[in-house]
N, C-alpha and C positions, 0 to 999 in steps of 0.2 A: 830898608830894601836890603842891607846885609842879609837880615833873617830871612826875606823871600829868596834871596840868590842861594841861600842855605839849603833851602827846601826843595827848590830845582835842582841841585846839584845831587842832592841825597834821592830825587825821585828818577833822575837821568842815570846815576851809578847805577840804582837797582834794577833799572830796566838793561842797563849794559851787563852785568853780571848774570840777568836771567838770560840774555840772548845767548852768551858764550856758554854757561853751562849747561843750559837746555838744549843745545845743539852740538853738542861735544861728539855724537856717534849717531847722526839721523839714519844710518844706515840699518844698525842693529837694534835700537833702543825706542822705536817708535812706530806708529801706524802710516807716517809719512809715505815710506817707500810701497807699502802694500795699498796704500787707497789712493793719494794723491800724484804720488811720483809718476805711475802709468799714465796717468792723463795727460800730465806735462810731456814726457818723451814722447807720446802719440803726436802732440801739437806739433812739437820740434820737429820729429821724423816725417810723419806722415799726413799731418794736415788736422782741419778741425775735425774732418768725419771722425777718424779716430779718437780725437779730444773728447768729443760729446759721447762717444761709446763707453770710453772707461771713467766717466764722472764719478765719484763717490757719492754718498748721499749729502754731503755739504756741498752740494754744485754751484751756489750761490756765490761762495766765497773761492772757489776754485776757476770760475769764470770771471769774476771782477777783479781778483787779486793775484790768483796764481796764473791765468793765462799771460796777462800782459809781463809778469815777472818772469813765466817760462819764456817767452820770446827773446827778453833782453836778455836772459840767460844764455840763451843759444847763440845770440848776435856777441857777447863778451865771452863764451867760453865757460861759465862759470858750470860748477858741479853741482850734485845733490844739496852738500851742505850751505854754498851759498844761496841756492833758490831756497831752500828753508828758510834760512836768516832773512831774505829779504820779504817773503812772504809774513813773516813774525814782525816784522816792522810797524805794520798797522797798527794791530793790537797793543804792541808795546807801547806805542806812542799815545793811544789812546789810556792807556794804566799811566803812562806818566804823569797826563794831565788831571786824572782822576787822584793820584795821590798827591799832586801839588794842590788841588784843589782842596782835599780832607785836609792834608797837613795845615794849608793857612788857616782854614777854618778852625782848626782843633787847637793850633797858635792863638787867634784871635780871642779863643775864649779861655786861654791860660791852661789849657790841657796840659800835665805833664809827661802825657803818653805819645805828645805829635809825634815826634820820630817812628812811631810805630804805626801811626795814623799813616804817614809817607810810605813806609817800607810795604807795609799790607796792601796799601793803596795802588802801588807801585805793581802791585802784582806778589810777591811774597813765595812761601814755598808751593802754594797750588798752582800757581803760574807757571812755575820753574817743572812741575810735574806735568802742565798741560803740554808743555814745551817736549819734554821728555818722552811722554806718549806719542808725539807727532802730531799735535792738533794747535798750529798757530791760530786757527779760526776760533777757538772759545776764548781766545785773550780776546780779540776784537768784539766778540758778541757779548762776553760779560761786561767788559768794560764799557760798552755802548750800552747796554742795557741798564747798568746802573747809573750811566750819566744823563740817559733820558729822564729816569724819574728824577734826580736833583733838578733837571732843567725844567721839568714840570713843575715841582716845588717853588722854584723862583721865578713862575710866571712868564714861561718860555717855551710857548707850545709848540712854535715853528719849531726849534731847536730840538724839542723832546721829539717829535714826530721823526724829524730826520735821523735822529741816533737811533730811533726805534728800528725803523727802513733798514741802517746799515746793520743793526745788530740780528734781524730776522733775514738779510740776506747772506749774514756770516754764518748762521746756525739757527734751523728752525723754532729751538727750544726757547727762544728769545720771543715767542709770540706771548709767553706768560707775562712778560712785563708791561704789554699793552693796556691791560685794566688798570692796573698800579698806576702807570704815569698818567692813565684818563683821569683818575679819580684824584690825582695829587694835584690838579689845577681846576679852576673854574672858567679860564680863560683859554679858549680853541680847543675845549674836551673834543668836538666833534672832529676837527682839525685832526687830531691826534688818532682818534678811531679809524678815520677813513684812511687817511695817508698809511700807517702802520698796517691796518687791518688790511688795505688795498695790495699792500706790499705783501704782507703775508699769503694773501690768497694767490697774488701772482707767481711767489715761489712755489707754492702746493704746486699749482696749475702745470708749471714748468716741469717740476720733477715728476709728476704723476706721468707726462707725457715722455719724460726720457728713461728709456730701456732700463740703462743702467742704475738710476736713482731712484726708481718707483718703490722699491719691495719694500725699504725702511720709513717710508711714510703710511703704510698701512699696516705693519706689523712689527713686532720688534723680535723675530726669529728666536734660533734656539738657543743663542749667549744668554746666560743664567748663573748670575753670582749671587753669593753667599749675604751681601749687604743692601738686601732689598726686602721688600715684605712679602713678597712672593715666594721665598726660598723654600717653606715648609710644604708648598704644592708642588714640586718639583718632580719630576719622574726620572727615571734612571736613565743616565745618557750613553750613547755609544761609546763603547771602547775607545774608539780615534777622537772623541770629544773630548773626552779625559786625558786621555795621552796628550793631545795638543795644550794642556793646561789649564783649560776650561772648567774644569770642577767635575763632580760627578752625579750631579743633576741637571738635567734641560727644562726647557719651559714646556710644559703640556700644549698642544696643538689649540686647543681651545681657549688659551689664556692670548696668546700672541696677538692676536687682532684688538684683545680689548684695554690693554694697559695704557695705550695712550689717548685713548678716549675717556677713561677714568680717569687720568691725570687732568687733563683739559677741564673736564667736570666739575673735580674736585677744587681745581683752582678758580674757576668761574665763581661755583657756590660761593666760597669763601669769601673772595673778593665784594661779591653782592652783598653776603651777610653783614661785611664790616661795613658796606656804605649806607644800608639799613641801620643798622646797630649806630653808627655815627649821626644818626639823622640826615643822611645825604649832604652833612657838613664835611665832607673829607679835603676840600683844596686848601691848599697851604698846610696839611698836617704832617709830621716829620713820621707818623706812623704809616705811612705809604710805603715807607722803606722797610718797616716791618715786614707789611704785607707781602713785599717783593720778596723778601727772606723767605716766607713762610711758603709760597710756591715754588720757589725754588729749592725750600728743604724739600718739598714732596714730589719735585722732579727727581730727587736723588733718590728718597726712599719708594717710590712707586716704579722704578724704572727697572725692568729684570738686568738691564746691561749695567748697573752703576758701577761707577769707577771712580777713582780718588779724585781725578780732576774735574768730576761732574760739580765737584762742591766749590768749585772758586766762583761762580755767580752769587752762590750761598754768603760766603766769606767776605765778599766784597759790599754786599747788600747790608749784612750785619755791620760791617766797618760804619759803611755811610749812615746807618740808623744809629749806631752807638757816638760817631763824632757829632750827628748833628742832634744829638738830645744832650751833649754837653758833657759825657763821660769821662773823667780825667784819665782812664786809659781802656783800649777796645779789648775788656776781659772777655767777653763773647765769641768776640770774632778771633783771638788766639786761641781759645779753648777748643772751637771748632775746626781751627787748621791743624791743632796738635792732634787731635781727636779723630780727624779723618785721617791724618799721617798715620797713627797708629793702628786704625783698623784697617788699612788697606796694604800699606808698606811694611809696618813693624811685624804685626801680625797678618801675613799675608796669604793663609790657608784658604782654600776653597772646597773643603770638604767639611762636612758634621754641622752641627749647630753652633759651634763656639764664635765663628765670625759673625752668624746672623745674631746671636745673643749680645756679644759686644758691641755691634753696630748699634742696635736699637737700645742698648744702654744709657745711650745719650740720645741719638737721633728722636726717640721718641720722646723723652722730656723737653727737648727743643721744639719739637712741634707743637705740644701742649702748650709750652710756656709762650709761643708767639701764638696761637690761636686764644689762648684765654685773655691774652692782653689787648688783643685787637677785639674780640668780643665783647667784653666786659663793660659793664656800665659808664658811659662815657661822664667824665668830671667837667664840670664847666670850664674851669682854667684851663686842661687840657685840651679840651674841644676849640679854646679860643685860642691856643697858641699859633702862632705863625711863623715860618720860616722867613727870615732876612737874609737878605743878597749878601 
């Protein structure tokens, strides 16, 4: 009991530090003020019509979490920082439980790196950067998506479906977790597909019908960063675009509507390929977490908007995979976290080929490693390995 209490204390302290450090200056340091805050102010001062007109692309989170918080904040006279912190709490709670779960599992396996499992599972540096960039919704989506696959592995399809629905409502990219979660169990597989898929369809339909949020659903626009596969295809950006800090290149018009369909198609093909390669016996296999990590890695590499906090779900999926495999230390998770920081924060240039080459010097081998691991001929001993509760 004392050891379990220690795990809880470590996870809660991690979340508290993230909350305070990541929200020290929400006005200057994040997208919150530009994207979500106008909707909250519109709701407080003008009503629901103004709120709906100003919704950002992640409208599900802003409606379900942000709107109640904004109304409560108006009653209690909260300022922007208090409202931001309150909207971050659901994601931090999910990450805290994830850190506790992974930490306890690592301890039960006598893994010497269990404190790292707790700290990284409860958020770690990439969760801090998600808050710093003003995106509390990414904490909730990332934590819920990884927890959904873990629940499916434990034979809990209803919990998995509910977590996937929460993740998709928080951020649309969480649809990438639906197939890995469905393949991780043979109980309630259809339930997971119907509930999570139906929720995703409802979110997409709503956003396509919402004026302010529809654009990001159909194309990725002109934002174009060096740390993604399309960088060599970029075209010269307008001077105002470069002066705003977005770099010297922008996406050609023909590419903007293609990147997201390509990502979804690649994720589906790899998921089906693993299912067929494993002889359709994927239920209970911890490699479902490797598949989750792979599709999240593709999401980063194929997204022209790629930013450092996009790697949070990738790091969490890798951590869950390493812990469930019984690794003594989460070496791969630590490496990805450090290299993402290096590629975006330490070397933050947005011009030339340097950032592109540095990023794919590690992202390329990671994608190849995960792909080869998933698609190699299954060994009977590994194929029969089941996840214990």
